[in-house]
Backbone and ligand atoms as CSV (ligand in chain L), in Angstrom:
chain,resi,resn,atom,element,x,y,z
A,1,UNK,N,N,-13.844,-202.173,-78.836
A,1,UNK,CA,C,-13.254,-201.346,-77.638
A,1,UNK,C,C,-13.689,-199.904,-78.146
A,2,UNK,N,N,-14.368,-199.179,-77.405
A,2,UNK,CA,C,-14.487,-197.763,-77.701
A,2,UNK,C,C,-13.599,-196.845,-77.321
A,3,UNK,N,N,-13.434,-195.823,-78.418
A,3,UNK,CA,C,-12.400,-194.823,-77.978
A,3,UNK,C,C,-12.735,-193.613,-78.759
A,4,UNK,N,N,-12.414,-192.374,-78.395
A,4,UNK,CA,C,-12.756,-191.200,-79.095
A,4,UNK,C,C,-12.172,-191.244,-80.544
A,5,UNK,N,N,-10.818,-191.712,-80.574
A,5,UNK,CA,C,-10.052,-191.860,-81.983
A,5,UNK,C,C,-11.010,-192.777,-83.024
A,6,UNK,N,N,-11.723,-193.816,-82.332
A,6,UNK,CA,C,-12.499,-194.549,-83.144
A,6,UNK,C,C,-13.578,-193.889,-83.832
A,7,UNK,N,N,-14.245,-193.225,-82.698
A,7,UNK,CA,C,-15.311,-192.629,-83.147
A,7,UNK,C,C,-15.102,-191.525,-84.140
A,8,UNK,N,N,-14.029,-190.894,-83.869
A,8,UNK,CA,C,-13.731,-189.602,-84.977
A,8,UNK,C,C,-13.181,-190.481,-86.337
A,9,UNK,N,N,-12.730,-191.476,-86.286
A,9,UNK,CA,C,-12.434,-191.950,-87.543
A,9,UNK,C,C,-13.705,-192.620,-88.394
A,10,UNK,N,N,-14.671,-192.980,-87.582
A,10,UNK,CA,C,-15.899,-193.351,-88.212
A,10,UNK,C,C,-16.658,-192.296,-88.568
A,11,UNK,N,N,-16.683,-191.170,-87.579
A,11,UNK,CA,C,-17.455,-190.233,-88.115
A,11,UNK,C,C,-17.087,-189.374,-89.394
A,12,UNK,N,N,-15.577,-189.491,-89.526
A,12,UNK,CA,C,-15.175,-188.694,-90.774
A,12,UNK,C,C,-15.578,-189.281,-91.981
A,13,UNK,N,N,-15.645,-190.886,-91.805
A,13,UNK,CA,C,-16.180,-191.723,-92.947
A,13,UNK,C,C,-17.570,-191.194,-93.207
A,14,UNK,N,N,-18.202,-190.913,-92.284
A,14,UNK,CA,C,-19.758,-190.620,-92.554
A,14,UNK,C,C,-19.860,-189.272,-92.393
A,15,UNK,N,N,-18.876,-188.338,-92.508
A,15,UNK,CA,C,-18.918,-186.991,-93.032
A,15,UNK,C,C,-19.614,-185.965,-91.938
A,16,UNK,N,N,-19.944,-186.480,-90.837
A,16,UNK,CA,C,-20.261,-185.768,-89.675
A,16,UNK,C,C,-19.384,-185.317,-88.558
A,17,UNK,N,N,-17.896,-185.244,-88.798
A,17,UNK,CA,C,-17.019,-184.972,-87.786
A,17,UNK,C,C,-17.322,-183.822,-87.018
A,18,UNK,N,N,-17.835,-182.628,-87.759
A,18,UNK,CA,C,-17.762,-181.270,-87.023
A,18,UNK,C,C,-18.929,-181.337,-86.178
A,19,UNK,N,N,-20.012,-181.927,-86.588
A,19,UNK,CA,C,-21.060,-182.074,-85.460
A,19,UNK,C,C,-20.718,-183.029,-84.445
A,20,UNK,N,N,-20.022,-184.203,-84.616
A,20,UNK,CA,C,-19.603,-185.249,-83.463
A,20,UNK,C,C,-18.881,-184.386,-82.569
A,21,UNK,N,N,-17.812,-183.270,-83.184
A,21,UNK,CA,C,-16.885,-182.583,-82.118
A,21,UNK,C,C,-17.652,-181.845,-81.570
A,22,UNK,N,N,-18.476,-181.028,-81.810
A,22,UNK,CA,C,-19.414,-180.239,-81.051
A,22,UNK,C,C,-20.059,-180.885,-80.068
A,23,UNK,N,N,-20.679,-182.056,-80.475
A,23,UNK,CA,C,-21.415,-182.932,-79.588
A,23,UNK,C,C,-20.410,-183.313,-78.305
A,24,UNK,N,N,-19.163,-183.583,-78.754
A,24,UNK,CA,C,-18.201,-184.244,-77.678
A,24,UNK,C,C,-17.919,-183.158,-76.792
A,25,UNK,N,N,-17.667,-182.012,-77.474
A,25,UNK,CA,C,-17.152,-180.656,-76.300
A,25,UNK,C,C,-18.473,-180.483,-75.473
A,26,UNK,N,N,-19.619,-180.440,-76.073
A,26,UNK,CA,C,-20.855,-180.427,-75.350
A,26,UNK,C,C,-20.854,-181.341,-74.070
A,27,UNK,N,N,-20.753,-182.345,-74.238
A,27,UNK,CA,C,-20.526,-183.458,-73.357
A,27,UNK,C,C,-19.702,-183.194,-72.093
A,28,UNK,N,N,-18.557,-182.896,-72.784
A,28,UNK,CA,C,-17.365,-182.549,-71.648
A,28,UNK,C,C,-17.613,-181.264,-70.953
A,29,UNK,N,N,-18.400,-180.492,-71.285
A,29,UNK,CA,C,-18.687,-179.067,-70.534
A,29,UNK,C,C,-19.814,-179.544,-69.571
A,30,UNK,N,N,-20.560,-180.305,-69.629
A,30,UNK,CA,C,-21.518,-180.583,-68.764
A,30,UNK,C,C,-21.090,-181.248,-67.511
A,31,UNK,N,N,-21.945,-181.356,-66.589
A,31,UNK,CA,C,-21.593,-182.072,-65.277
A,31,UNK,C,C,-20.272,-181.301,-64.497
A,32,UNK,N,N,-20.844,-180.148,-63.994
A,32,UNK,CA,C,-19.552,-179.530,-63.008
A,32,UNK,C,C,-18.956,-180.465,-62.196
A,33,UNK,N,N,-17.620,-180.262,-61.940
A,33,UNK,CA,C,-17.122,-181.003,-60.983
A,33,UNK,C,C,-16.213,-179.802,-60.023
A,34,UNK,N,N,-15.784,-180.354,-59.198
A,34,UNK,CA,C,-15.016,-179.282,-58.101
A,34,UNK,C,C,-13.896,-178.578,-58.863
A,35,UNK,N,N,-13.266,-178.958,-59.599
A,35,UNK,CA,C,-12.140,-178.197,-60.550
A,35,UNK,C,C,-12.977,-177.212,-61.387
A,36,UNK,N,N,-14.314,-177.372,-61.874
A,36,UNK,CA,C,-15.211,-176.337,-62.605
A,36,UNK,C,C,-15.404,-175.319,-61.905
A,37,UNK,N,N,-15.838,-175.511,-60.627
A,37,UNK,CA,C,-16.293,-174.654,-59.764
A,37,UNK,C,C,-15.099,-173.572,-59.441
A,38,UNK,N,N,-14.049,-174.118,-59.229
A,38,UNK,CA,C,-12.863,-173.505,-58.604
A,38,UNK,C,C,-12.475,-172.384,-59.909
A,39,UNK,N,N,-12.436,-173.129,-61.280
A,39,UNK,CA,C,-12.350,-172.477,-62.333
A,39,UNK,C,C,-13.303,-170.932,-62.456
A,40,UNK,N,N,-14.467,-171.413,-62.310
A,40,UNK,CA,C,-15.539,-170.355,-62.555
A,40,UNK,C,C,-15.594,-169.392,-61.403
A,41,UNK,N,N,-15.160,-169.835,-60.046
A,41,UNK,CA,C,-14.970,-168.719,-59.238
A,41,UNK,C,C,-13.971,-167.922,-59.643
A,42,UNK,N,N,-12.749,-168.518,-60.008
A,42,UNK,CA,C,-11.703,-167.461,-60.168
A,42,UNK,C,C,-12.054,-166.618,-61.439
A,43,UNK,N,N,-12.592,-167.228,-62.555
A,43,UNK,CA,C,-13.113,-166.406,-63.760
A,43,UNK,C,C,-14.212,-165.172,-63.131
A,44,UNK,N,N,-14.815,-165.613,-62.346
A,44,UNK,CA,C,-16.191,-164.771,-62.316
A,44,UNK,C,C,-15.986,-163.947,-60.957
A,45,UNK,N,N,-16.069,-164.488,-59.793
A,45,UNK,CA,C,-16.227,-164.219,-58.404
A,45,UNK,C,C,-15.121,-163.572,-57.872
A,46,UNK,N,N,-13.920,-164.009,-58.085
A,46,UNK,CA,C,-12.910,-163.997,-57.264
A,46,UNK,C,C,-12.355,-162.485,-57.415
A,47,UNK,N,N,-12.620,-161.683,-58.530
A,47,UNK,CA,C,-12.222,-160.124,-58.647
A,47,UNK,C,C,-12.679,-159.528,-57.311
A,48,UNK,N,N,-13.643,-159.884,-56.971
A,48,UNK,CA,C,-14.093,-159.222,-55.735
A,48,UNK,C,C,-14.109,-159.984,-54.315
A,49,UNK,N,N,-14.524,-161.199,-54.528
A,49,UNK,CA,C,-14.700,-161.942,-53.335
A,49,UNK,C,C,-13.453,-162.480,-52.797
A,50,UNK,N,N,-12.215,-162.333,-53.646
A,50,UNK,CA,C,-11.196,-162.887,-52.966
A,50,UNK,C,C,-10.341,-161.836,-52.131
A,51,UNK,N,N,-10.418,-160.532,-52.552
A,51,UNK,CA,C,-9.794,-159.493,-51.832
A,51,UNK,C,C,-10.642,-158.759,-50.903
A,52,UNK,N,N,-12.054,-159.239,-50.958
A,52,UNK,CA,C,-13.098,-158.291,-50.166
A,52,UNK,C,C,-13.396,-157.017,-50.788
A,53,UNK,N,N,-13.064,-156.815,-52.099
A,53,UNK,CA,C,-13.252,-155.383,-52.671
A,53,UNK,C,C,-14.543,-154.962,-52.734
A,54,UNK,N,N,-14.795,-153.860,-52.539
A,54,UNK,CA,C,-16.358,-153.158,-52.455
A,54,UNK,C,C,-16.949,-153.729,-51.267
A,55,UNK,N,N,-16.420,-154.293,-50.270
A,55,UNK,CA,C,-17.020,-155.008,-49.147
A,55,UNK,C,C,-17.527,-156.272,-49.487
A,56,UNK,N,N,-17.123,-156.863,-50.426
A,56,UNK,CA,C,-17.925,-158.099,-50.773
A,56,UNK,C,C,-17.183,-159.303,-49.594
A,57,UNK,N,N,-18.230,-160.160,-49.146
A,57,UNK,CA,C,-17.720,-161.051,-48.300
A,57,UNK,C,C,-16.703,-161.914,-48.898
A,58,UNK,N,N,-15.687,-162.108,-47.938
A,58,UNK,CA,C,-14.366,-162.781,-48.586
A,58,UNK,C,C,-14.686,-164.335,-48.699
A,59,UNK,N,N,-14.215,-165.065,-49.670
A,59,UNK,CA,C,-13.886,-166.407,-49.481
A,59,UNK,C,C,-13.191,-166.727,-48.504
A,60,UNK,N,N,-13.713,-167.816,-48.061
A,60,UNK,CA,C,-12.979,-168.371,-46.692
A,60,UNK,C,C,-13.346,-167.913,-45.269
A,61,UNK,N,N,-14.122,-166.766,-45.369
A,61,UNK,CA,C,-14.752,-166.320,-43.997
A,61,UNK,C,C,-16.018,-167.065,-43.768
A,62,UNK,N,N,-15.551,-168.498,-43.442
A,62,UNK,CA,C,-16.750,-169.129,-43.257
A,62,UNK,C,C,-17.802,-168.760,-42.097
A,63,UNK,N,N,-17.355,-168.064,-41.081
A,63,UNK,CA,C,-18.372,-167.529,-40.072
A,63,UNK,C,C,-19.388,-166.534,-40.825
A,64,UNK,N,N,-18.964,-165.751,-41.577
A,64,UNK,CA,C,-19.494,-164.653,-42.004
A,64,UNK,C,C,-20.610,-165.383,-43.146
A,65,UNK,N,N,-20.060,-166.329,-43.992
A,65,UNK,CA,C,-20.903,-166.938,-44.832
A,65,UNK,C,C,-21.972,-167.654,-44.178
A,66,UNK,N,N,-21.615,-168.797,-43.288
A,66,UNK,CA,C,-22.426,-169.527,-42.587
A,66,UNK,C,C,-23.506,-168.441,-41.910
A,67,UNK,N,N,-23.470,-167.397,-41.405
A,67,UNK,CA,C,-24.157,-166.482,-40.579
A,67,UNK,C,C,-25.148,-166.045,-41.771
A,68,UNK,N,N,-24.688,-165.511,-43.033
A,68,UNK,CA,C,-25.489,-165.123,-44.203
A,68,UNK,C,C,-26.416,-166.336,-44.571
A,69,UNK,N,N,-26.070,-167.208,-44.816
A,69,UNK,CA,C,-26.807,-168.528,-45.184
A,69,UNK,C,C,-27.686,-168.812,-44.435
A,70,UNK,N,N,-27.567,-168.785,-42.890
A,70,UNK,CA,C,-28.690,-169.122,-41.969
A,70,UNK,C,C,-29.583,-167.874,-42.149
A,71,UNK,N,N,-29.087,-166.744,-41.978
A,71,UNK,CA,C,-30.048,-165.380,-42.033
A,71,UNK,C,C,-31.000,-165.416,-43.420
A,72,UNK,N,N,-30.344,-165.479,-44.459
A,72,UNK,CA,C,-31.190,-165.188,-45.562
A,72,UNK,C,C,-31.640,-166.595,-46.345
A,73,UNK,N,N,-31.041,-167.595,-46.096
A,73,UNK,CA,C,-31.132,-168.887,-46.716
A,73,UNK,C,C,-30.637,-169.045,-48.262
A,74,UNK,N,N,-30.387,-170.166,-48.586
A,74,UNK,CA,C,-29.374,-170.220,-49.856
A,74,UNK,C,C,-30.114,-169.864,-51.205
A,75,UNK,N,N,-31.629,-170.213,-50.992
A,75,UNK,CA,C,-32.292,-169.624,-52.492
A,75,UNK,C,C,-32.177,-168.123,-52.612
A,76,UNK,N,N,-32.486,-167.272,-51.256
A,76,UNK,CA,C,-32.524,-166.017,-51.414
A,76,UNK,C,C,-31.038,-165.562,-51.795
A,77,UNK,N,N,-29.823,-166.105,-51.459
A,77,UNK,CA,C,-28.463,-165.568,-51.910
A,77,UNK,C,C,-28.349,-166.030,-53.320
A,78,UNK,N,N,-28.888,-167.036,-53.982
A,78,UNK,CA,C,-28.874,-167.525,-55.282
A,78,UNK,C,C,-29.421,-166.317,-56.123
A,79,UNK,N,N,-30.664,-165.828,-55.436
A,79,UNK,CA,C,-31.447,-164.876,-56.181
A,79,UNK,C,C,-30.507,-163.411,-56.090
A,80,UNK,N,N,-29.882,-163.089,-54.877
A,80,UNK,CA,C,-29.146,-162.023,-54.895
A,80,UNK,C,C,-28.104,-161.883,-56.203
A,81,UNK,N,N,-27.540,-163.120,-56.150
A,81,UNK,CA,C,-26.408,-162.874,-57.197
A,81,UNK,C,C,-26.964,-162.874,-58.795
A,82,UNK,N,N,-28.151,-163.422,-58.899
A,82,UNK,CA,C,-28.801,-163.395,-60.395
A,82,UNK,C,C,-29.199,-162.095,-60.521
A,83,UNK,N,N,-29.845,-161.454,-59.572
A,83,UNK,CA,C,-30.593,-160.047,-59.711
A,83,UNK,C,C,-29.263,-158.779,-59.446
A,84,UNK,N,N,-28.205,-159.340,-59.017
A,84,UNK,CA,C,-27.366,-158.080,-58.611
A,84,UNK,C,C,-27.638,-157.505,-57.291
A,85,UNK,N,N,-26.674,-156.768,-56.846
A,85,UNK,CA,C,-26.857,-156.150,-55.392
A,85,UNK,C,C,-26.064,-154.614,-55.674
A,86,UNK,N,N,-26.224,-153.919,-54.759
A,86,UNK,CA,C,-25.525,-152.621,-54.895
A,86,UNK,C,C,-24.374,-152.385,-55.617
A,87,UNK,N,N,-23.590,-153.270,-55.353
A,87,UNK,CA,C,-22.175,-153.277,-55.666
A,87,UNK,C,C,-21.914,-154.529,-56.756
A,88,UNK,N,N,-22.724,-155.498,-56.480
A,88,UNK,CA,C,-22.417,-156.754,-57.502
A,88,UNK,C,C,-23.178,-156.646,-58.580
A,89,UNK,N,N,-22.593,-156.739,-59.684
A,89,UNK,CA,C,-23.322,-156.921,-61.045
A,89,UNK,C,C,-24.144,-158.099,-61.215
A,90,UNK,N,N,-25.390,-157.868,-61.747
A,90,UNK,CA,C,-26.244,-159.302,-62.008
A,90,UNK,C,C,-25.468,-160.277,-62.581
A,91,UNK,N,N,-25.680,-161.540,-61.907
A,91,UNK,CA,C,-24.825,-162.643,-62.390
A,91,UNK,C,C,-23.531,-162.802,-61.911
A,92,UNK,N,N,-23.022,-161.869,-61.175
A,92,UNK,CA,C,-21.727,-161.994,-60.702
A,92,UNK,C,C,-20.701,-162.088,-61.689
A,93,UNK,N,N,-20.959,-161.603,-62.895
A,93,UNK,CA,C,-19.927,-161.741,-63.811
A,93,UNK,C,C,-19.869,-163.081,-64.604
A,94,UNK,N,N,-20.803,-164.229,-64.130
A,94,UNK,CA,C,-20.770,-165.443,-64.709
A,94,UNK,C,C,-22.235,-165.404,-65.644
A,95,UNK,N,N,-21.732,-165.492,-67.178
A,95,UNK,CA,C,-23.125,-165.379,-67.831
A,95,UNK,C,C,-23.728,-166.630,-67.905
A,96,UNK,N,N,-22.916,-167.860,-67.992
A,96,UNK,CA,C,-23.492,-169.085,-68.022
A,96,UNK,C,C,-23.734,-170.006,-66.932
A,97,UNK,N,N,-23.617,-169.223,-65.651
A,97,UNK,CA,C,-24.046,-170.125,-64.506
A,97,UNK,C,C,-25.329,-170.475,-64.215
A,98,UNK,N,N,-25.698,-171.505,-64.074
A,98,UNK,CA,C,-27.037,-171.765,-63.179
A,98,UNK,C,C,-27.229,-171.806,-61.952
A,99,UNK,N,N,-28.529,-171.981,-61.733
A,99,UNK,CA,C,-28.544,-171.851,-59.949
A,99,UNK,C,C,-27.815,-172.836,-59.394
A,100,UNK,N,N,-27.625,-174.072,-59.815
A,100,UNK,CA,C,-26.883,-175.080,-59.162
A,100,UNK,C,C,-25.341,-174.638,-59.204
A,101,UNK,N,N,-25.100,-173.846,-60.130
A,101,UNK,CA,C,-23.531,-173.239,-60.026
A,101,UNK,C,C,-23.719,-172.322,-59.031
A,102,UNK,N,N,-24.474,-171.313,-59.053
A,102,UNK,CA,C,-24.262,-170.290,-58.004
A,102,UNK,C,C,-24.262,-171.069,-56.752
A,103,UNK,N,N,-25.180,-171.926,-56.409
A,103,UNK,CA,C,-25.340,-172.751,-55.130
A,103,UNK,C,C,-23.782,-173.307,-54.534
A,104,UNK,N,N,-23.386,-174.018,-55.701
A,104,UNK,CA,C,-21.990,-174.398,-55.590
A,104,UNK,C,C,-20.978,-173.479,-55.199
A,105,UNK,N,N,-21.067,-172.383,-55.781
A,105,UNK,CA,C,-19.824,-171.152,-55.865
A,105,UNK,C,C,-20.092,-170.596,-54.276
A,106,UNK,N,N,-21.115,-170.399,-53.941
A,106,UNK,CA,C,-21.502,-170.070,-52.648
A,106,UNK,C,C,-20.888,-170.858,-51.713
A,107,UNK,N,N,-21.246,-172.234,-51.637
A,107,UNK,CA,C,-20.632,-173.264,-50.805
A,107,UNK,C,C,-19.215,-173.326,-50.912
A,108,UNK,N,N,-18.686,-173.003,-52.161
A,108,UNK,CA,C,-17.108,-172.921,-52.254
A,108,UNK,C,C,-16.566,-171.754,-51.651
A,109,UNK,N,N,-17.213,-170.638,-51.628
A,109,UNK,CA,C,-16.580,-169.256,-50.962
A,109,UNK,C,C,-16.752,-169.737,-49.461
A,110,UNK,N,N,-17.660,-170.425,-48.922
A,110,UNK,CA,C,-18.318,-170.389,-47.501
A,110,UNK,C,C,-17.257,-171.417,-46.805
A,111,UNK,N,N,-16.131,-171.950,-47.609
A,111,UNK,CA,C,-15.310,-173.003,-46.781
A,111,UNK,C,C,-14.013,-172.220,-46.511
L,1,HEC,C1,C,-17.759,-156.548,-59.081
L,1,HEC,C2,C,-17.596,-157.499,-57.599
L,1,HEC,C3,C,-18.267,-158.721,-57.369
L,1,HEC,C4,C,-18.168,-159.830,-58.326
L,1,HEC,C5,C,-17.573,-160.166,-59.674
L,1,HEC,C6,C,-19.082,-160.942,-57.362
L,1,HEC,N1,N,-19.635,-160.228,-56.393
L,1,HEC,FE1,FE,-20.603,-161.192,-54.972
L,1,HEC,N2,N,-20.996,-159.420,-53.836
L,1,HEC,C7,C,-20.143,-158.219,-54.229
L,1,HEC,C8,C,-20.402,-157.443,-53.099
L,1,HEC,C9,C,-19.780,-156.050,-52.920
L,1,HEC,C10,C,-21.246,-157.827,-52.421
L,1,HEC,C11,C,-21.874,-157.373,-50.813
L,1,HEC,C12,C,-23.179,-156.881,-51.387
L,1,HEC,C13,C,-23.245,-155.472,-52.159
L,1,HEC,O1,O,-22.730,-154.347,-51.679
L,1,HEC,O2,O,-23.513,-155.398,-53.251
L,1,HEC,C14,C,-21.512,-159.156,-52.808
L,1,HEC,C15,C,-22.479,-160.290,-52.199
L,1,HEC,C16,C,-22.558,-161.502,-52.543
L,1,HEC,C17,C,-23.453,-162.451,-51.928
L,1,HEC,C18,C,-24.370,-162.159,-50.581
L,1,HEC,C19,C,-25.722,-161.851,-51.315
L,1,HEC,C20,C,-26.928,-161.401,-50.034
L,1,HEC,O3,O,-27.984,-161.470,-50.334
L,1,HEC,O4,O,-26.070,-161.007,-48.969
L,1,HEC,C21,C,-23.314,-163.764,-52.545
L,1,HEC,C22,C,-24.095,-164.969,-52.243
L,1,HEC,C23,C,-22.499,-163.293,-53.690
L,1,HEC,N3,N,-22.032,-162.092,-53.521
L,1,HEC,C24,C,-21.970,-164.400,-54.506
L,1,HEC,C25,C,-21.395,-164.045,-55.732
L,1,HEC,C26,C,-20.828,-165.131,-56.735
L,1,HEC,C27,C,-21.329,-166.634,-56.791
L,1,HEC,C28,C,-20.001,-164.339,-57.614
L,1,HEC,C29,C,-19.726,-164.935,-58.888
L,1,HEC,C30,C,-20.364,-165.665,-59.869
L,1,HEC,C31,C,-20.070,-163.064,-57.455
L,1,HEC,N4,N,-20.697,-162.888,-56.214
L,1,HEC,C32,C,-19.536,-162.066,-58.035
L,1,HEC,C33,C,-19.166,-157.954,-55.396
L,1,HEC,C34,C,-19.109,-159.006,-56.267
């Protein structure tokens, strides 16, 4: 029966516990799920998009978001976030976000 404890005791014996731990945490970080997106949103985008600070489109204003997605298309919106806009810093304060993350964040805000 495989378990993390077993793996750790085995890797201790072979003396590569540190690299195994790094590898394991790497596996745990990949594969964004809904909870990750909510956390990323809270850490990066919420500062402006929760309150509508600086005239940012608010999270949950689905009418406005849907209109924007229709008008500009999703790839353009993702590009906007990556390049930054007049008031929005490039990357929207998320240094580790991928295009797929931005898409999910935009979809999350549009609901
Ligand atoms: C410092 C404030 C701030 C942060 C942080 C921020 N935004 Fe924005 N965002 C804005 C503002 C303000 C606008 C409206 C355009 C402008 O004036 O810059 C905007 C516009 C947008 C748009 C519309 C782009 C377009 O082409 O019209 C998207 C999509 C967006 N933000 C996504 C995000 C995402 C995703 C994050 C988090 C990773 C984020 N923003 C973080 C302030 C912010």
